[in-house]
C-alpha positions in Angstrom: 0.0 0.0 0.0 2.9 2.3 0.8 4.4 2.0 -2.7 1.0 2.5 -4.3 0.6 5.8 -2.3 4.0 7.0 -3.5 3.1 6.1 -7.1 -0.2 7.9 -6.8 1.6 11.1 -5.5 3.9 11.1 -8.5 2.1 9.6 -11.4 -1.1 11.0 -12.9 -3.5 8.5 -14.4 -5.6 9.8 -17.2 -9.0 11.3 -16.4 -9.8 11.9 -20.0 -13.4 12.5 -21.2 -14.9 9.8 -23.4 -12.6 8.8 -26.3 -14.9 10.0 -29.1 -14.9 13.5 -27.4 -11.1 13.7 -27.4 -10.9 12.1 -30.9 -13.0 14.9 -32.3 -11.0 17.6 -30.6 -7.7 16.0 -31.6 -8.9 16.1 -35.2 -9.8 19.8 -34.8 -6.4 20.7 -33.3 -4.6 18.7 -36.1 -6.4 20.6 -38.7 -5.6 24.0 -37.1 -1.9 23.0 -36.9 -1.8 22.3 -40.6 -3.2 25.8 -41.3 -0.3 27.5 -39.5 2.4 28.8 -41.8 5.5 28.1 -39.7 6.7 26.0 -36.9 6.8 28.8 -34.3 3.1 29.5 -34.9 2.4 25.7 -34.5 4.4 25.7 -31.3 2.4 28.6 -29.9 -0.9 26.8 -30.7 0.3 23.6 -29.0 1.6 25.6 -26.0 -1.9 27.1 -25.6 -3.4 23.6 -25.8 -0.9 22.3 -23.2 -1.9 25.0 -20.8 -5.6 24.5 -21.2 -5.9 20.7 -21.6 -2.8 18.8 -20.8 -4.5 15.4 -21.3 -5.6 16.3 -24.8 -2.1 17.7 -25.5 -0.5 14.5 -24.3 -2.7 12.3 -26.3 -2.1 14.3 -29.5 1.7 13.7 -29.0 1.2 10.0 -28.3 -1.0 9.6 -31.4 1.5 11.1 -33.8 4.9 11.6 -32.1 6.9 11.7 -35.4 4.8 14.8 -36.4 4.3 16.5 -33.1 7.5 16.0 -31.2 9.6 18.1 -33.7 7.1 20.9 -33.1 7.3 20.9 -29.3 11.0 19.9 -28.9 13.9 19.8 -31.4 14.2 21.3 -33.9 11.4 23.9 -33.2 12.4 24.5 -29.6 15.7 25.9 -30.9 13.8 28.5 -32.9 11.7 29.4 -29.9 14.8 30.0 -27.8 16.5 32.1 -30.5 13.3 34.2 -30.7 12.4 34.1 -27.0 12.9 37.9 -26.4 10.2 38.8 -28.9 7.9 35.9 -28.0 7.8 36.4 -24.2 4.3 38.1 -24.2 2.8 35.1 -26.1 4.3 32.3 -24.0 2.8 31.1 -20.7 5.7 31.4 -18.2 6.3 28.1 -16.4 8.5 27.6 -13.4 10.8 30.1 -11.9 13.5 32.5 -13.1 16.0 33.0 -10.3 18.8 35.5 -10.8 21.8 36.3 -8.8 20.1 39.2 -7.1 17.4 36.8 -5.8 19.7 34.6 -3.8 19.3 36.4 -0.4 15.5 35.8 -0.7 15.6 32.3 -2.2 14.0 30.5 0.8 11.1 32.9 0.7 10.7 32.4 -3.1 10.6 28.7 -2.7 8.2 28.7 0.2 5.8 30.9 -1.7 6.1 28.6 -4.7 5.2 25.6 -2.5 2.2 27.4 -1.1 0.9 28.3 -4.5 1.7 25.1 -6.5 2.7 22.3 -4.0 6.2 20.8 -3.6 7.9 19.7 -6.8 9.7 16.4 -7.0 11.9 17.2 -10.0 13.6 20.5 -10.8 14.8 20.9 -14.4 17.6 23.5 -14.0 19.6 25.4 -16.6 21.6 28.6 -16.8 21.2 28.8 -20.6 25.0 28.9 -21.1 25.1 26.1 -23.8 21.6 25.5 -25.2 21.5 22.6 -27.7 24.3 23.5 -30.2 23.3 27.2 -30.2 25.7 28.5 -27.5 25.1 31.0 -24.7 21.4 32.1 -24.9 21.1 33.2 -21.3 17.5 33.5 -20.2 16.4 32.9 -23.8 17.2 29.3 -23.2 14.5 28.8 -20.7 12.0 27.1 -23.1 14.4 24.1 -23.2 13.4 23.4 -19.6 9.7 23.6 -20.6 10.4 21.2 -23.5 12.0 18.6 -21.2 9.3 19.1 -18.6 6.5 18.3 -21.0 8.3 15.2 -22.4 9.0 14.0 -18.9 5.3 14.3 -18.0 3.9 12.8 -21.2 6.2 9.7 -21.2 6.5 9.0 -17.5 3.0 10.2 -16.5 4.6 12.3 -13.7 2.1 15.1 -13.0 3.2 18.4 -14.5 2.7 20.1 -11.1 5.5 17.9 -9.7 8.0 19.3 -12.2 9.7 22.7 -11.6 11.5 24.3 -14.6 14.2 26.7 -13.2 16.2 29.3 -15.2 19.2 30.4 -13.1 20.0 33.7 -14.6 23.7 34.4 -14.1 24.0 36.9 -16.9 25.3 36.1 -20.4 28.5 36.4 -22.3 26.6 36.6 -25.6 27.0 40.1 -27.1 23.7 39.8 -29.0 21.8 39.4 -25.8 23.6 42.2 -24.1 22.8 44.5 -27.0 19.2 43.4 -27.4 16.8 46.0 -26.0 14.1 43.3 -25.5 16.4 40.8 -23.8 14.5 39.8 -20.6 17.5 38.6 -18.5 20.3 40.2 -16.5 22.4 42.4 -18.9 25.7 41.6 -17.4 28.6 39.2 -18.0 28.6 35.8 -16.3 30.4 35.6 -12.9 33.9 34.2 -12.5 34.3 30.5 -11.4 34.4 31.2 -7.7 31.3 33.4 -7.7 29.4 31.0 -10.0 30.0 28.0 -7.7 29.2 30.0 -4.6 25.9 30.9 -6.3 25.0 27.4 -7.5 25.9 26.0 -4.1 23.5 28.4 -2.4 20.8 27.5 -5.0 21.1 23.8 -4.5 21.2 24.1 -0.7 18.0 26.1 -0.8 16.3 23.7 -3.2 17.1 20.6 -1.1 16.3 22.4 2.1 12.8 23.4 1.0 12.2 20.2 -1.1 14.2 17.4 0.6 13.2 14.6 -1.8 13.8 16.6 -5.0 15.7 15.2 -8.0 17.7 17.9 -9.7 18.0 17.5 -13.5 20.8 19.6 -14.9 20.2 20.8 -18.4 22.4 22.8 -20.9 25.2 24.1 -18.7 28.4 24.9 -20.6 30.8 21.9 -20.7 33.3 22.9 -18.0 30.5 23.6 -15.5 28.4 20.6 -16.5 31.2 18.1 -15.9 32.4 19.8 -12.7 28.9 20.1 -11.2 28.2 16.4 -11.8 31.5 15.6 -10.1 30.8 17.9 -7.2 27.2 17.1 -6.5 26.6 13.5 -7.6 27.4 12.1 -4.1 25.8 15.1 -2.3 22.4 15.5 -4.0 20.1 13.4 -6.0 21.0 14.8 -9.4 21.3 13.8 -13.1 22.9 15.6 -16.0 20.9 14.8 -19.2 23.5 16.2 -21.6 26.2 13.9 -20.1 24.5 10.9 -18.7 21.3 10.9 -20.7 23.3 11.3 -24.0 25.7 8.6 -22.9 22.9 6.1 -22.2 20.9 6.7 -25.4 24.0 6.6 -27.7 25.3 3.5 -26.0 21.9 1.8 -26.5 22.0 2.5 -30.2 25.6 1.5 -30.5 24.9 -1.9 -28.8 22.4 -2.7 -31.5 24.5 -1.2 -34.3 27.6 -3.2 -33.3 25.7 -6.4 -33.6 25.0 -5.7 -37.3 28.6 -5.2 -38.2 29.9 -8.5 -36.8 33.2 -6.9 -36.0 34.8 -8.3 -32.8 35.0 -6.0 -29.8 38.8 -5.7 -29.8 38.7 -4.7 -33.5 36.3 -1.7 -32.9 37.9 1.7 -33.5 35.6 4.5 -32.2 36.2 8.1 -33.1 34.3 10.8 -31.2 34.2 14.2 -33.0 33.6 16.8 -30.4 35.0 16.7 -26.9 32.3 18.3 -24.7 30.2 16.9 -21.9 28.1 14.7 -24.2 31.2 13.1 -25.8 32.6 12.4 -22.3 29.3 10.8 -21.3 29.3 8.6 -24.4 33.0 7.6 -23.8 32.3 6.7 -20.2 29.4 4.5 -21.1 31.5 2.8 -23.8 34.2 2.0 -21.2 31.6 0.4 -18.9 30.1 -1.6 -21.8 33.3 -3.1 -23.2 34.5 -4.0 -19.7 31.1 -5.5 -18.5 30.0 -7.2 -21.7 33.2 -8.2 -23.4 35.6 -8.7 -20.4 38.1 -6.1 -21.6 40.3 -4.3 -19.1 40.1 -0.5 -18.7 43.4 -0.2 -20.5 42.2 -2.3 -23.4 38.9 -0.4 -23.7 40.6 3.0 -23.7 42.7 1.9 -26.7 39.4 1.5 -28.7 38.5 5.2 -28.3 39.9 8.3 -30.1 38.6 11.8 -29.5 38.9 15.0 -31.7 38.1 18.6 -30.9 38.3 21.8 -32.9 42.1 21.6 -33.0 42.3 18.0 -34.2 43.0 14.6 -32.7 43.5 14.9 -29.0 47.1 13.6 -28.2 49.3 14.0 -25.2 52.0 15.8 -27.2 49.8 18.2 -29.2 51.3 21.2 -27.5 48.2 23.0 -26.2 46.8 23.0 -22.7 44.0 20.4 -22.5 40.9 20.8 -20.4 40.8 18.5 -17.4 38.0 16.3 -18.9 40.0 15.6 -22.1 43.2 14.4 -20.4 41.8 10.9 -19.5 41.2 10.2 -23.2 44.4 11.5 -24.8 46.3 9.3 -27.2 49.9 8.5 -26.6 50.5 6.2 -29.6 50.6 8.9 -32.3 54.4 8.7 -32.6 54.8 12.5 -32.5 52.5 13.1 -35.5 49.5 15.4 -35.2 46.3 15.2 -37.3 44.1 18.3 -37.6 41.7 17.7 -40.5 38.9 15.2 -40.0 39.8 13.4 -43.2 43.4 13.0 -42.0 42.2 11.7 -38.7 40.0 9.1 -40.4 42.8 8.0 -42.6 45.0 7.5 -39.5 42.4 6.0 -37.1 40.4 4.0 -39.7 37.4 4.1 -37.4 34.6 1.5 -37.5 32.4 3.9 -35.6 32.1 7.7 -36.2 30.2 9.7 -33.6 29.5 13.4 -34.1 28.8 15.6 -31.1 30.6 18.7 -32.4 27.8 21.2 -33.1 29.4 21.9 -36.5 27.0 21.6 -39.4 28.3 19.6 -42.3 31.6 18.5 -40.8 30.9 15.0 -42.0 31.6 15.9 -45.6 31.1 13.6 -48.7 34.8 12.9 -48.5 34.5 11.9 -44.8 31.5 9.6 -45.5 33.2 8.0 -48.5 36.3 7.3 -46.4 34.2 5.6 -43.8 32.9 3.3 -46.5 36.4 2.7 -47.8 37.4 1.2 -44.4 34.2 -0.5 -43.5 31.5 -2.7 -45.2 28.9 -1.3 -42.8 30.2 1.9 -41.2 28.4 3.1 -38.1 27.8 6.9 -38.3 26.0 8.8 -35.6 25.5 12.6 -36.4 24.1 13.7 -33.1 24.3 17.5 -32.9 21.1 19.4 -32.3 19.2 21.2 -33.7 19.0 20.0 -37.3 20.9 23.1 -38.4 24.0 21.9 -36.4 23.9 18.3 -37.5 27.3 16.9 -38.8 25.5 15.5 -41.9 22.0 14.5 -43.0 20.6 11.0 -43.3 20.2 11.5 -47.0 23.9 12.6 -47.4 25.1 9.6 -45.4 23.2 7.1 -47.4 24.2 8.7 -50.7 27.9 8.8 -50.0 28.1 5.4 -48.3 26.2 3.5 -51.0 23.4 2.9 -48.6 25.7 0.8 -46.4 25.9 3.1 -43.3 24.2 2.3 -40.0 23.0 5.8 -39.1 21.5 7.7 -36.2 20.9 11.4 -35.6 20.0 13.6 -32.7 17.2 15.4 -34.6 14.9 13.3 -36.7 15.5 13.3 -40.5 13.0 12.1 -43.2 13.2 8.5 -44.3 15.4 7.9 -47.3 14.0 6.3 -50.5 16.1 4.7 -53.2 14.1 4.5 -56.5 16.5 2.0 -58.1 15.4 -0.8 -55.7 12.2 0.8 -54.4 13.5 0.6 -50.8 12.8 2.9 -47.9 15.5 3.3 -45.2 14.2 4.5 -41.8 16.2 7.0 -39.8 17.1 6.2 -36.2 16.7 9.1 -33.8 19.1 8.9 -30.8 17.1 11.3 -28.5 17.4 11.5 -24.8 13.7 11.3 -24.4 14.1 7.5 -24.6 16.1 7.7 -21.3 15.3 10.5 -18.8 11.5 10.0 -18.3 11.8 6.3 -17.3 15.0 6.9 -15.4 13.6 9.8 -13.3 10.3 8.0 -12.6 12.2 4.9 -11.5 14.5 6.9 -9.2 11.5 8.7 -7.6 9.6 5.4 -7.0 12.7 3.7 -5.6 13.6 6.6 -3.3 17.3 6.1 -4.0 19.7 8.8 -2.9 22.1 8.7 -5.8 22.1 8.1 -9.6 25.3 6.1 -10.3 27.0 5.4 -13.6 26.1 1.7 -13.2 22.4 2.7 -13.0 22.7 4.7 -16.2 24.3 1.7 -17.8 21.5 -0.6 -16.8 19.0 1.9 -18.3 21.0 2.0 -21.6 21.0 -1.9 -21.8 17.3 -1.9 -21.1 16.6 0.4 -24.0 18.9 -1.6 -26.3 17.1 -4.8 -25.4 13.6 -3.3 -25.8 13.2 -3.7 -29.6 10.2 -5.8 -30.6 10.1 -8.3 -33.5 8.9 -5.7 -36.0 11.6 -3.2 -35.1 14.3 -5.9 -35.2 13.1 -6.9 -38.7 13.3 -3.3 -39.8 16.9 -3.0 -38.6 15.9 -0.3 -36.1 18.4 0.8 -33.5 15.7 2.2 -31.2 12.0 1.4 -30.5 9.3 3.2 -32.4 8.5 6.7 -31.0 5.0 5.5 -30.3 6.3 3.1 -27.6 8.3 5.6 -25.5 5.7 5.7 -22.8 5.8 1.9 -22.6 9.6 1.9 -22.7 9.7 4.5 -19.9 7.5 2.3 -17.7 9.8 -0.7 -18.3 12.9 1.3 -17.4 11.2 2.6 -14.2 10.2 -0.9 -13.2 13.7 -2.2 -13.8 15.3 0.6 -11.8 12.9 -0.1 -8.9 13.6 -3.8 -9.0 17.4 -3.4 -9.3 17.7 -0.9 -6.4 15.3 -3.0 -4.3 17.6 -6.1 -4.7 20.7 -4.0 -3.9 19.0 -2.7 -0.8 18.1 -6.2 0.4 21.6 -7.5 -0.3 23.1 -4.5 1.6 20.8 -5.1 4.5 21.7 -8.8 4.6 25.4 -8.0 4.6 24.9 -5.6 7.5 22.9 -8.2 9.4 25.7 -10.8 8.9 
């Protein structure tokens, strides 16, 4: 009974009117969406619907996720963020904007919020310093939290009232924002490291003091802060970084299924990560765990399978520049003094079996790069993961064209399916989106009442997603389940987390008793 009470407090079961009533309204809304001339207008209509009838909004998404998800999240959410200053009057403001000047009164703000809306169980927190692949948007990045909040609620059935989007306005280093007369945030430069961490410490202390059971979901912090915050707070607070851990999990799930299709032995894999930010580190860490756990490789052997490149080229120990702390663990020492700057040069040197793009650089996977991947592999694995679509390393169509339709492909933002008239075949795109991970993960964490989200737990979730393909999806060579099944997959992940943590707790109690 106790577990049911906890579930009832978190999960909202549908109280929809009769199905024919909603069916008629969904048809009306769909027709109105089609009449809108651009995606921003479609987003505004859907936002109005979400505010007025969340059940109807949710069902609309679940009915046609391939059509609606791009309108309420990537790529449209990127356009909303870029135009936020001029759209503010037309957007219902959700959650809290907390700036540096509010810190002395933070307890009062949170108490007032609780009185007005009830205590949240998840806070989706950003400072807008690295939104998608769009850079420092400051307060203009707040809609990214709304987007994550609605996906979390739709796919996990966590009630919207239990999710608190927070924009922590620390200023902005983006000159466009500072010069924009309509910019709604603090018009000042971001604080130095010491002042930033002092401020974020105070914010997290206040959040956990006022809402002791809260799960803090970090979203779109710049790389150096994202990695440092996860390291600082992972053992102190119940927290999760979607850009690092969520990306790591969803990419690993796709790679597990892709690797099976190549029939290349584990020790023969050569993985090149293009981009060396938080997301790449998250993917690399999950790969280390995977090869050690599933293929009995040592850490040293696993590290030899991974190469990483940043804007200056292949990351090597003797490159001559000062490397950021998070890159040092993955430096190569076997380059014999040679340096490789161009991506085509790096590919000719590494001869990767797997190419993963998390660079935020549109078109960096050129026709030459794609052709080189085919030169060295019968079935090259190519993941172009940067968001939004305008930042993708290549398109699905380009990949198939320049790899003779041989590539195993996934993208961060969805691309249209690819049709080849010569054999009348349709190739379906695989979308490696974090929405497969965080709704089920966060629901499972809340239901299990765990105090920490570990890397091993993230890995279990990644494996669960990889193994969740049904017979149809397997026959279609999919890497991920159909989008229509995300709600079901989220439930499976939540159940697995609860069962896993329950077993660990019983084992720990038994050890203590002995």
